N, C-alpha and C positions, 0 to 999 in steps of 0.2 A: 381157433385163430389167437395167437399171441399179441401181449401188447407190452411194449418196453419204452424206455426213455431214450429220445434221440438228442444228442449234443453236438452243435457246431460251432466252433470257435476259430475266427480268423484273427491272428496276431499280427499287429502291424507296427509302424513307427507312429509316433504321436499324432493322433487325430486332431482335426479342428475342433477345439473346445466349444464354440458356439454352435457347432453343427451336430455334436455328439449325440444327445438325446434324439434329435430328429433322424439321424441315420440308424440307429438303433431301433427306434419304433417302426421305421419305414421297412427295415429288415424284417422284423416279425411279421408286419402286415403283408408283405409281398409273399413270404414263406407260407403263411396261412392260406393265401389264395391259392399257391400252388397245391397244397394239399387237399383243398376243397375242389380245385379243379380236377385232380386226379381221385376225387371220390374216397379218400383215405380217411378213416375215422381217427379223431385224435382228442387228447385232452387239452389242458391249458399250456399255451405257449408263452413262455417267459423269456424275456430279453435281458442281456446284460451289456455292460458297456463301460470301458475305463480308457484312459488315454491311449492304451496300446493293444485294445481288442475289441471287437464286436462278437457276441456270442447269443445263440438261441439254444433253449433247452425245451422239447416237445415231450410232454407227459403222456403216457398211455397211448403211444401211437401204434396202431395195428401193424402186424409183420407183413401182411399181403394185401394189396390192393383187391378189391372185391370184382368178382366177373361182371361184365357189362353187355348190353346188346346195343349195337350200333347199326342204326336203320339209315341206309343209303337210298335216297329216292332218285329215280331215274327220270327219263323223259315221259311226257304224257301218252298214254295209249295212242292217242290221235295220231301223234308224231312218231311213235314207235314202230308202227306197221305202215306198209304201202298199201295201194288199192287191192293188191292181190293177198294180202295178209302176211307178207313176208316182212321180217324185221329190216328196219332201215339202218344206215350206217350209224345213225346216232345211238339207236339201241344196241346194236353190236358192240360199239365203242365203250359204252355204259357197261355192258355185261362183261366184256373182257377186263375191264378195270376191277370188277367185284370179284372175278376168278370164277364166273358163272357163264352159262350160256342164256340166251333170251328165254329160251323154253322154261328154265329153272327159276326165272323171277316170279315174285309174287305180285299182286296187284293191290293198290289202296284206292279208296275213293275219299274225295273231299268235296266240299262246297264247289271247288273250281275245277271238277273233273276227276277222271280216274286216270292213275300214274303206275308205272313199273316201280318196283321196290324190292330190296334185298336186305334181309335182316342177319346180321353177322354176330355171333356170340365170341366176344372177346375175353379171354381169361385174364384174370387179374395177374400182375407181376409181383414177385418180391418186392418189398419197400426198399430194401437195400439197394436194389438195381435203379431205383428211381432218385433216390435222395441226393445224389451229387448234382444231377441235371437240376433238380429243384432249387439247390442253394445257389448254383450259377445263375439261375433265371432270377432269383431273389436278388442277388447282389447287382445284376445288371441294370435293375430297375431303381436302385437307390438315388436319390436327389443329389448327384455329384455334379456341380457347374462345371469344373475343371479338373478332369481326371489327368493323371500323371503316370509316366512310365519310369522304370528304373533299371539300372544296369543294362544289360543287353536284351532284356525282355520286351515282348511287343504287346503284352497284356497292360491294361490301363486300370487304375483304381485310385482312390482319394489319396492314399499314401502307400508307400512302398510295404508289401507284406512279406512276412518271414515264415509263419507257420500257418497250418491248416489242420485242424482235429475234427474228425466227424466219428462219433460212435453211436451204435445202436444197441444199447444195453452196453454189454462187455465186448460186443463185436467191433472191430474196426471198419467204417464203411470205406471201401476203395474208392479212389477217384483222384482227379487232379482239378485243383482251382486256383486261378491266378498264377498258373504254372508251378504250383507247389503241391507235392504228394501228400495226401492225408496220412498223419501218423498220430501216436499218442502223446506226443510231445508239446507242452504248452510252457510259456514262459512265465515266471514270476517277477517280482520286483527287480529293478536295475540293482538295488543296492542292499537290499534285505532279504532274508530267506534264501530259498533254492531258486536260482536264476532260471534253472530248467527242471522240469519235474514230468513224469510219465503218469498218465491218468489210466486206470484200468476199466472203469465203468463210468457211463454218463451220469449216473446217480450220484457220483462222487462231487459233481461240479455244482455249486462253486466253492463248497466248503473245503475241498483240497487246496485250492488255489489261495484261499484266505488262510489255512492253518500253515500250509508249506511254503507257499510262495509270496506270502505277506501282501496279497493283492485282494481289494474288496471289490469283486466284479459287479456287485448288485449297486447300480447307479443310486438308486432312491435309498438305500442303506447308507452309503458314503454322504448323500446330502443330508440324511437325518442326523447323522452323528456330527457333521460340521455345524448344523443349525443348533443343535443341542448344545454342544460345547461352546460354541461362540457365545449363545445366550448366557451360559453358565460364567463364561470368563468377564463378560459385560457385568452381570451382576455383582461380582467380586469388586468391581470398580465403582459400584453404585451407579451404573448407567446403563444404557440399552445400545446394543450393536445396531448398526444400520445394515440389515439384511436384505437388500433388496433382491426379489426374486431373480432377476437376470443374472447379478453377479453371484448369488448363491449357486445358480445353474453353473456358470462358467468355472467358478473354483472347483465344484464337484467334478467336473470334466477334466480338470489340470491334475487331480491327484489320484493315486491308487491306494495309499494308505494315508488317511488324513490325520494329522496331528496339529491341534488347533493350539496356538501360543499368543501371548499378549506382550506388547511392546509399547514403548512411548516415544515421544518426541519432545523438543525443548518449548516450554510453555510461551517464549516469546513470538513463536509462530501464530499463536493465537490472534495476533494482533492484525495478521492477514484475514481478509475476507474467507469465511469458513468454507465458502463454495469453491474456492480455488485449491485449498488444502484437500477437500474432499475429492475433487476431480483427480487431483494428483494421486492420491491414495487408491481410490478405487479404479479409476482409468488406466493409469500406468503400472501400478504394483498389486492389483487385485486384493487389497486390505479391505477390511471392514472398519469404517470409523465408529466411534463410540461417543454418545451424547449423553449429558446428565438428564435428570428429570425434567429441567426446565427446557430441554432441547438445545442444550449449549454444547458447542463441540468440546470434547476433553482432549488432553494432550495424550492420548492413548490410541492404540489401533490393534486390531486383531487379525492375525494372518493364519494361513494354513500350511504347513510344511508337508513334504511328501516322504518324510522319514522320520523315524524315531532316533534321535540323537542321544548319546550318552550324556552329552553336555548341552541341554536345550538352551541355555544362557549364550553360548556361542551363536547358535542360529538366531536367537533374539537380536544379539548385538549386531550381528551381520545385517538383519534387515532394517535396524535402525540406521546403520552406517550408509545403507543404500538410500533410504528415503530422504535423509537428512539434506543432502544438496539439492534435491528435487523441491522440497520446500524452502529452502534457501533461495532458490530462483524464483518461486512464487513470491516471497516477500520482497525480493530486490524488484521485481516487475510491478508490483503494487505500489512499493515506496516511490518508485520513478513516476508512476502514473499520478501521485498525489501532487506532483511539483507543477503540474498544469491544470487549470480549471477546465471542466467538461466543455463549457461554451466555447472556450478559446481552441478546441479541437476542430469545430465546426468547418473552418476553410480547408482543413486537410481532406475533408471528405470529398473535395474536388477532383482529388486524384484517385479516388475509388469509384470504379464503373458500377453503376446499377444494371443497365443493359444498353448496349451500343446504340440503339434508336431512342432510348428513352433517357439518356443523360446519366449524371452522376448520383452518388448516394447523397451528396448535398442538397441536389435538386428534389431528391425524394423526401428528405428531412423537412424541407420548406413546404412542400405539398402537404405532407403529414401534419405540420404546423396549422396550416389553414383548414385542412379537411376535420382535424380534432375540433378546432374551434367552432366549426358548423355543426358537428355532430353534438358537441356540448350544449350548444343553445337549443337543440332540437330535444335533447333529454333532460333539460334543466340542470347541468352540471356547471361547474364553475369554468367559464370560457377562457378566462386568462390563465388558469393552471392547466387546462387542457392544451392550449397553444404552447404554453412554455414547454410542457413535458414533449408535446409533438416535435418541436424545434430540437430537443434534446436527444431525441429516441436513438439516433445512430451514432452520436459521438464516441460512445465506447468502442466502436469497432475499430478506431485507430489507436487503442490503448495497447501497451505492451502486454498486459495481463489477458485481453481477449485473443490477441494474436497467438500467445501460447496456448491458452485454454479458451478455444472457440464456444464451448459449451456455457461460458459464464458470460456471454453478451446479454444486455439488459440487466443482469445481476450486478455486474461490476459498475454499470452506469447508474444504478441506485446508490451504491455505496459513494461514489465520487460526488453525485449530486448532493447527497447529505453532507459530505466534507465541505462542498461549496456554499452551504447554507441554502439551499433549495428546500422548499415545503416537502412535508412528508408525502403529500398527495402527488406532487410532481415526481419525486423519487420513486414513489410506489408505481405509478404510471409507467416510468421509463422501464421497470422490471417486467411489469406485467403485459407490455406490448405484444409479446408472443403468445400470450396465453389465448385459447387453450392450444398446447403444443401437439396433443395427441387425442385419440378418441377417449372420453371419460375423464381428460384433464380438468383441474378446478378453472373456473372463469375469472376474470379480472374482478377484483374485490370492491372497487369504487366506480362511481359514474365516471369520474374524471379517466380512471383506467379504462373503462369500457369505450369511451369516445376514442381515446389514442390507439386501442387495440383494433377497434373496427377500422379506423383511419388507415393504420399501417396495411391492413389486409385488403382493404377497398382500394388503395392507391395501386397495389400490385395487380389486382384483377383489372382495373381500368387500363392500366398501362399494357400489359400482356395481351388482353383482348383486343385493345386499340391498335395494335400492330399485327393482329391476325394469328397470333401463337397460341391459340387455345389448346388444351390437352387433347391428345390423339391416342386412342386405346389406352395402354398402360404407360404412355409418355406423359410425364407430368412434371418437367424440370424446375418449374416455379412453385410447385405444391398449390397450385389453384384450387384444386380440390379439398385441401386440408383448410385453406384459406376461407373458402366459401362456407363450409361448415362451421368454422369458428366464428365467422360473422353471424350465421344463422342461429347459433347456439346462444351467442351472448344476447342477441335481440329477443329470442323466444324466452330463454330462461330467466332473463331480467325483465321481461316484458316492456320493451322499449318502444317507444312510438315512432319507429323509423319505416321508411318507405325505401325498397331496394330501388326502384326507377329514380327516385329524387336523389339518393344516395350516389347511384352510378353517374348520374347526370352532372352532379357537381365535382365528383372525382375526375370524370373525363374533361370538365372545362379546365381543370388545373394544369393539364398537359398543354394547353395552348394549341399549336399547329404541329405537335409532334406525332399524333395520331393519324392512321390512314384508313381505319375500318369505319365506314360510315354507319354501319349497324353495331357498333360498340355497345351501346346502351342497352338495346334489345338482346344482344348476345350475353350480356353479362346476367341480365335478369332471368332468361331462359335457362342459363347455365345453373344459376342458384336454385331456380325452381325444380330443376333436375336432382339436385342435391336433396332437396326437400322429400322427393320421392324415395330416394335411397335411404335416408335418415329416418323417416316415419316407418318404413318397411321394417327396418331393422328393430324398431320399438315394437313392432308387432300389430301396428295399424293395418287394415285391410287396404289392398292396392285400389279397390273400386272406390273406398271411401276417399282416399288420397286424390284420385283421378276426379271424383265428383266436386271437389273443392277447387283443385287445378283449373277445372273447365272455366272458372270464372277469371282466370288469370290474376290471382291475388298477387300484389307485390309488397304487402306488409307482412313480414314473418310472424309477428305476435298475434296479428289478425287471422292469418292462415292456421296457426295452432288452435286458436279458439274455435274456428270453424270445424277443424278436423275431430275435435274432441266433441263438438256438438253433435256432429253426423254420427259419430261412433256410439254416443249415447241414445240419439234417435232410433238407430237400429235395434235397440233392446226393447223399444217400445212395440207392443201388439200391432199396432195401426201402421207400423213403417212398411211392410211389404206392400200391402194394398196400395198405400200412398205412392210408393216408388213405382208400381205398376201403373198406377193412374197419370202420373208424370210422364212415364215412356208413352202412353197413349196420347196424352196432350201435345207432348213433343212431336210424335209422328203425325197427328192431325194438322198442326200448325206448319209444320215444314212441307207438308204436301198440299196444303190450301194454295200456295203459290199467288197470293193476293195481298194487298196491303190491308193489315187488320187495323181498325180504328183504335186508339187509345182508351176512349170513354165508352161506357156501357150506357146504352138507352134503356132506362128502366121502363118505359112504356111499352117497349118490345118484348120484355120478359114475360113467359108464362107463369101463370100461378103454379104452384107445386114444387117439383124438384128443382127447376131452374131458378125460379125466383128465391127459393130457400138457399141455394149454393151462392147466389149473388149477393144476397142479404150477409151471409156468413163472410163472405170475402171482402164485403165493405167494411164490416165490423172489424175483422182482423187487420185490415190494411191501416186503419187509424189506430188500432190498439198497439201495434207491433212497431210502428215507426220509432218510438223511444227505444225499444228493445235493439233494434238493428244500429242505431245511433251509438248505443252504449256497448255494443259488441255482445250484447246477451243472447248468443245465439242458441245455445241449448234451451234457454226458456222460451225463445221464439218458436223453435221446432216443437216443443212440447204443447204450445198453444195450437200450432198448426196440425197438430195430429187430430185435433178435434174435427177437422175437415173430413175424415173418413167417411162418415155416414152421409153428409150431403153430396160429396163427389160419387159415391158409389151409387146413391139414388139417382143423381143426374145421368150417369153413363147407362143405367138401366132404362131410363123412361124418356130420354131426350135424344133426339136425332140432331147432330150438329150440321151437317152439310145437306141441308134442306134446299129446295127449289127456290125458295124465297130469298132473294139475295140480301135484303135488309137484316132478316132474322138470322141467316147464316153468319152475316158479318157481326152482329151482336154477340153471337154465341161464341164466335172465334174471339172476340174481345174479352168476353167473359174468362175463356180458358186461358187467354193470354196474361190477364190480371191475376189469376190463380197461379200460372207458372212462375210469374215475377215474384209473387210472395215467396216461394221456395228458392227462388233464385238469389234471394237476399242473402241466402245462407250457401247453398251449393246446388249443383244440379243433381238431384236426388234421382233423376231418371237413369243415371248411370249405375246406380246401385244394382247388384246382382241378389236375387233372392236366395 
């Protein structure tokens, strides 16, 4: 059996840059699945992608599919023959489908009975006969949300396609894909090298394309070149390039022959907030901004051309001319915004709708003002600063800059607030109201900012839940899940003494009679507790640990965090499994008792030995652990409670709880209830799985 390299390249018009990596990786994954399903041995599968091609290269691909045995199971023997032993219609039909008679069928026995069976030896096909269909199947499963047609063809793909090349070693693999016959012609760069070239052997790819066609098909190689040259270019400016991963990926998907160049813009534009300039350069032009060592924006940018020019300065000048009017627009918008104080824009928010049933953005800003002050008081932050920042949070939404660059909302508010003479705490809180914006994002930096950020998110949660529009499935138009996680992260990671029920209640009260959901507070709390479950599972906490804490319906996020971590530590103790099982037993006994259990233990009814010892230890720990629970020292409390393993085990070995004597039975139930309540001060450990 021989092994050769297989190559497939689909030549297209420009592919969506933000999807290019995903398309290529999916193509490779899908094709590997096809090979594995056909049981064809192969080596490494390499993927290539550039703006105008998707390609795969399979190393050491066997030239023949191995032979295989196909077992076709028929009807049960009991249903295959009638009372006279003659084949039934079901048996005859199955046999005809297999190309045999019932008499030729084998029989197999299983735990569920005896069945007719037929084993067929299928000879493996030459791999070249299978490859075309495999490629078709792999392409059909690409994540393409909106496929398109072109010319008069009925086939659909993500972009119009022009070439298909399939080679197995030096052999051309015949076949038609996307209405295009496979051939040896591949296309080079539009403006450099050979625009069309013929490839003789799959092993020549991608080097032949790079050498003769001036196309670097290796995606990661292009990306590495851009990154290295951009860093070197920035170093020559004594700066550092802003090479965010998303933009680096996008630029790598836009060029086939990257040439990194450096350009500049007028220094006067640096009087504009850097964020506006950066959004213009990165978002519109796909340029890399450059910062100095202190993090200040330099009047330079780095860009990637898709051509080697004989006169690079012409290309540089052209890009400088393109970006200049865009930066001038940003400058004009900002200077216009400076002519009006931030607070004076508040009345204009009456013209901006937050939600039809919930009123305007001005209404929201005033609610955030009140809620920020309430939260600030709870966390010992400056109340007046929090209220002031809350009132101004949304004023920058009606500025020219934010209208043109929506990503700068909050940021422009900070600049304008500082220009108006607002304090740094207020200005910072205006900017940080949206933090955290995404998973792993940094949190607000001050307590005033925390108060405003929590208020902004809780107001949205209260309003949308209050009109019964909670998220359904993957539909979450108001980003309530993100808002909930943001609130929880701030409270937990900043260890703030806030209660979700109290927060929700105050936030709901600010809406007056606008809300129609009578269960809004409970809905918000339940929703946020559900976010706890997902968040802590992602962090690696066991689901039964989380459920053990959630069983107590905790509404203070910082307290929840302390309990989960305490139970997680408790599970590392050697006594934990035994005590968890004991708590399960206690829970079952108490739930089946179906009688009112007294709160107090009658010491006179206790028997000496195991019962008396357990009661003694429970009484000691009840008094000792009271300050532990008050100070949320849950881990220390569970360590102390682990000492109950011996007396609890001894109790269940030697003491019968459900005795005939009613008084003794009730007294023992009271003891177990007291024992259970000690653990329930932290979590319901009966839910822990061993």
